[in-house]
Backbone bond lengths (Angstrom), bond angles and torsions (degrees), N, CA, C in turn:
res aa  C-N    CA-C-N  psi(-1)  N-CA   C-N-CA  omega(-1)  CA-C   N-CA-C  phi
1 X - - - 1.424 - - 1.452 110.63 -
2 X 1.210 118.15 172.73 1.461 126.60 -174.39 1.496 104.60 -98.06
3 X 1.348 115.66 135.82 1.522 121.69 -177.12 1.484 103.26 -127.00
4 X 1.313 113.63 160.60 1.503 120.74 177.27 1.539 108.13 -58.77
5 X 1.344 118.75 -37.52 1.412 124.23 -178.80 1.595 110.91 -59.37
6 X 1.313 116.61 -28.51 1.423 121.62 -179.35 1.516 111.88 -64.47
7 X 1.266 116.26 -22.65 1.441 123.87 -173.72 1.483 110.72 -89.46
8 X 1.433 117.91 68.84 1.472 120.39 -174.10 1.438 112.36 -65.83
9 X 1.322 112.40 -162.09 1.500 122.22 -173.55 1.526 114.65 -50.27
10 X 1.370 115.11 -41.64 1.465 119.15 -178.86 1.636 112.90 -92.14
11 X 1.326 118.13 8.95 1.344 120.57 178.83 1.500 107.73 100.34
12 X 1.311 120.75 -173.92 1.412 133.21 179.54 1.578 106.82 -76.09
13 X 1.338 125.25 104.38 1.399 126.32 -172.41 1.466 108.97 -91.43
14 X 1.347 113.94 107.50 1.524 119.03 -178.06 1.537 110.90 -106.58
15 X 1.323 120.74 17.30 1.304 125.34 -178.13 1.505 119.55 -49.76
16 X 1.316 114.17 -46.61 1.478 123.26 -178.49 1.490 111.28 -65.91
17 X 1.410 120.70 -18.49 1.505 124.35 -175.64 1.474 108.87 -103.39
18 X 1.320 119.57 -11.53 1.483 117.67 -175.04 1.571 114.58 -117.89
19 X 1.302 112.76 148.48 1.470 115.29 177.63 1.541 106.05 -96.78
20 X 1.362 118.03 131.82 1.381 124.43 178.59 1.506 110.22 -127.68
21 X 1.295 121.23 135.13 1.363 125.37 -178.70 1.616 111.05 -63.46
22 X 1.303 117.79 -16.44 1.467 118.67 177.79 1.507 109.78 -106.43
23 X 1.351 117.07 25.81 1.469 121.79 -173.96 1.549 114.21 -50.85
24 X 1.317 117.92 -42.72 1.475 123.09 -179.71 1.521 115.84 -68.61
25 X 1.315 115.75 -9.44 1.418 122.64 -168.31 1.603 108.30 -96.89
26 X 1.237 119.40 11.01 1.437 123.54 -176.69 1.480 115.81 65.39
27 X 1.357 115.04 27.36 1.426 121.09 179.15 1.575 108.76 -80.40
28 X 1.353 115.55 137.26 1.436 117.99 179.82 1.548 106.77 -108.09
29 X 1.386 116.44 152.38 1.352 122.09 175.24 1.549 107.85 -108.13
30 X 1.297 118.04 87.87 1.385 122.81 -174.62 1.549 108.59 -109.79
31 X 1.328 118.55 136.99 1.473 125.43 -179.42 1.473 114.45 -122.70
32 X 1.282 116.15 147.97 1.451 124.17 -174.28 1.513 109.04 -115.00
33 X 1.280 120.87 132.02 1.408 125.89 179.49 1.588 107.95 -67.97
34 X 1.279 119.85 130.79 1.378 119.74 177.11 1.578 111.67 -129.76
35 X 1.293 121.36 -11.56 1.446 122.91 174.62 1.585 113.52 -155.62
36 X 1.315 114.81 152.29 1.461 120.68 174.37 1.501 107.25 -130.94
37 X 1.295 120.66 139.11 1.473 129.27 171.27 1.504 107.19 -108.28
38 X 1.295 114.53 130.23 1.528 124.64 -175.70 1.475 107.69 -119.02
39 X 1.374 110.03 142.27 1.521 118.91 172.97 1.618 107.23 -130.92
40 X 1.337 108.00 129.41 1.460 114.21 173.23 1.502 108.93 -119.77
41 X 1.298 119.59 118.52 1.491 120.43 -177.78 1.489 113.01 159.26
42 X 1.368 117.67 -179.94 1.483 117.93 -172.63 1.590 109.34 -87.43
43 X 1.312 122.36 -20.61 1.431 119.88 173.07 1.512 110.20 -156.70
44 X 1.341 119.93 171.40 1.428 120.10 -176.37 1.532 111.70 -64.11
45 X 1.252 114.08 -22.20 1.609 118.64 175.43 1.441 117.68 -80.01
46 X 1.359 112.23 -16.90 1.479 117.14 175.50 1.458 111.91 -131.20
47 X 1.312 116.69 146.67 1.477 118.95 179.97 1.494 113.83 130.94
48 X 1.225 117.26 -159.85 1.476 125.47 -174.89 1.473 110.37 -134.67
49 X 1.303 119.37 131.48 1.443 126.03 173.06 1.549 115.35 -106.39
50 X 1.290 113.71 133.38 1.491 119.26 172.68 1.625 106.68 -129.38
51 X 1.246 111.11 172.04 1.472 117.75 178.80 1.498 109.70 -142.31
52 X 1.344 114.08 154.22 1.509 123.36 166.23 1.445 111.96 -123.66
53 X 1.307 118.29 131.37 1.443 122.30 -170.28 1.476 108.56 -128.01
54 X 1.329 119.08 136.03 1.478 120.18 177.77 1.599 105.33 -97.26
55 X 1.267 108.73 138.24 1.493 121.41 174.79 1.395 109.92 -127.11
56 X 1.329 121.70 161.49 1.403 125.21 176.14 1.523 108.50 -118.49
57 X 1.359 114.60 118.00 1.413 119.64 -174.91 1.514 115.11 -113.58
58 X 1.328 121.02 168.72 1.515 120.20 177.46 1.538 105.44 -70.81
59 X 1.272 111.28 151.42 1.475 121.48 178.62 1.506 107.45 -112.12
60 X 1.323 119.17 56.43 1.426 129.88 170.69 1.587 108.61 46.69
61 X 1.297 120.22 61.31 1.342 127.63 175.34 1.527 116.07 83.44
62 X 1.322 118.64 -0.02 1.482 119.53 176.92 1.394 113.28 -74.84
63 X 1.360 120.32 156.85 1.419 124.27 179.27 1.559 111.60 -61.43
64 X 1.305 113.93 -45.27 1.555 120.09 -176.74 1.485 109.18 -84.20
65 X 1.313 115.37 147.27 1.412 124.74 169.43 1.485 113.10 -75.93
66 X 1.272 122.00 150.77 1.473 123.00 178.67 1.608 105.35 -103.58
67 X 1.357 110.77 140.12 1.474 119.15 174.32 1.603 106.44 -78.36
68 X 1.407 110.51 128.64 1.398 118.70 176.71 1.478 111.84 -123.85
69 X 1.406 125.15 128.15 1.355 130.13 175.88 1.432 110.85 -99.42
70 X 1.314 116.14 134.41 1.484 121.94 177.75 1.576 108.02 -119.37
71 X 1.270 111.30 135.70 1.543 118.06 171.02 1.413 109.35 -102.09
72 X 1.345 114.01 127.33 1.523 118.85 178.19 1.489 110.82 -115.51
73 X 1.358 112.06 124.51 1.420 117.66 -175.18 1.602 108.12 -138.53
74 X 1.273 116.15 100.71 1.522 121.74 -168.76 1.494 110.15 48.19
75 X 1.271 122.17 -117.27 1.476 124.75 -174.72 1.588 112.60 -90.81
76 X 1.355 115.72 6.09 1.465 113.74 -177.92 1.595 106.26 -113.58
77 X 1.316 113.50 135.90 1.451 125.47 178.77 1.546 108.93 -133.12
78 X 1.365 113.66 120.02 1.459 116.41 178.16 1.457 113.88 -146.98
79 X 1.256 119.14 160.87 1.488 124.30 -175.33 1.513 108.96 -75.78
80 X 1.318 109.61 141.99 1.526 114.15 175.79 1.605 104.73 -136.32
81 X 1.326 114.56 165.33 1.425 121.28 175.34 1.523 109.46 -83.50
82 X 1.338 118.72 148.95 1.496 120.11 171.55 1.434 115.11 -53.75
83 X 1.249 114.85 -34.98 1.502 120.20 174.75 1.469 115.05 -59.30
84 X 1.361 116.26 -36.33 1.488 121.32 173.49 1.500 113.70 -65.29
85 X 1.424 114.57 -36.16 1.428 119.77 -179.41 1.495 109.38 -69.38
86 X 1.311 118.52 -41.43 1.447 125.21 -179.50 1.561 108.58 -67.65
87 X 1.326 123.66 -32.15 1.438 124.95 178.53 1.569 111.71 -70.89
88 X 1.434 115.71 -19.92 1.487 117.98 177.70 1.524 113.08 -87.53
89 X 1.303 118.51 16.29 1.429 119.67 -173.70 1.587 117.45 -60.31
90 X 1.304 115.60 -26.35 1.398 123.61 177.91 1.542 113.62 -58.08
91 X 1.384 114.70 -32.58 1.439 122.29 -176.29 1.514 111.73 -98.65
92 X 1.337 117.86 6.53 1.511 115.14 -174.64 1.575 111.48 -75.55
93 X 1.360 107.03 126.85 1.491 115.96 -176.38 1.539 109.57 -95.60
94 X 1.352 113.47 -34.26 1.515 121.21 177.37 1.584 109.25 -152.33
95 X 1.287 111.36 148.53 1.537 119.84 177.61 1.537 107.77 -118.20
96 X 1.195 116.25 141.44 1.523 117.80 -177.83 1.553 107.10 -119.51
97 X 1.319 118.48 129.73 1.493 124.01 -176.06 1.536 107.34 -124.41
98 X 1.314 112.83 149.21 1.465 118.35 171.83 1.501 109.21 -126.91
99 X 1.353 118.24 144.51 1.416 123.61 -177.18 1.549 108.85 -66.52
100 X 1.266 113.32 136.01 1.529 119.19 178.37 1.515 111.00 -70.47
101 X 1.192 120.22 136.30 1.476 123.33 -179.18 1.541 111.00 -71.58
102 X 1.310 118.25 141.85 1.453 119.45 173.23 1.486 111.01 78.47
103 X 1.178 122.49 16.49 1.499 126.97 178.19 1.512 109.41 -94.73
């Protein structure tokens, strides 16, 4: 299975499993985690679902944007640390990745 630790410095590298028309050009297929869906309960029909979503926000005038993770639980949305998202991996039902630009 995929673990948060698989997503190294350059993202989750899926190059060896994917066919890309630019394969001979040294193009990598790297993906970055941007959301997790969690389920707590006895079955998929019973229980409670929550989500963590990565957004990119302004860093108070800095050139670079800052990564912000939000935890969504029914009507409550609040900021969480990425480490907290990683600690919840036991309850991950689905992980969502996007391809890194320029790879």
